[in-house]
N, C-alpha and C positions, 0 to 999 in steps of 0.2 A: 504494500500500500504506500509506503514511503516513496518508492520509486515513481508511483503514479503522480504524487504531488510535484515532484521535480520535473517530470516529463512534460506535464501540462501547465506548469506554472501556477498551480493552485495556491501555493504558499503566499505568493504576492497578494492575491485576492483576500486570503484569510487574514493576513497581517493588516490589511486596510480596515478590517472589521474589529480588530482587537482593541479593547478599551483599557484594560488594566493588565500589566505584567509586573509582578513583584519579584523580590529576590529569591523566593522559593520556586519560581518558575511557573506559577499558576497564571493562566491567561483567561480573561473573560471576554465574551463577545457581545457586542450590541446587536440585538436581533434585527433591527431595521437595517443597519449597515451590512450585516451578514446576508440578508435577503438581496440587497442591492448588489453586493459584490458577487453573489452567486449568479444573478441574472447577467451581470457584466461578463463573468467568466464564460457562461454558456454562449453569450453573444459573440465574444471575441475569439474564444478557442474552439468552439464547436459549430460556429457559424449558424446559430439558431436564433435569428432575429425575431422579435415579436413574441417570445416566450412569456407566459404569464404564470404566476404562482397564485394559488388560492389558499388562504389561511383560515382555519376554523378556530374561532375563539372559544374560551370556556363557557361563555354565555350563549353559545349557539349561533352567533352572528358569523357570517362569512365575508371575507375581504379579498378582492382581486388586487394583486400586486404586479406592477409592470414597470418597465423603463420608458421614459419619454425624454428624448434628448439627453440621455445619460443620468437623469434624475429618477429617483424612486417615486412612483405615484401609486396611490391606492384608490380604489373605487368600491364602495360597499355593495355587496350582492343582495338582491332581494330575498 
């Protein structure tokens, strides 16, 4: 799996979503940034433009997540 990260450059995208790295080596990720970086990775490395994610919240609401001009956009689903 480690090789996969280096071959496809996933590490760069994951690092962009990292929010906290302390001396113990623990890293935490901002979910919004991680979703954006995942969509950018798929667009840039897999040539899949227009891909959308759908997020299901704990309250039962669904949200569509997509990139528009490189920015993360959301749209509530009915």
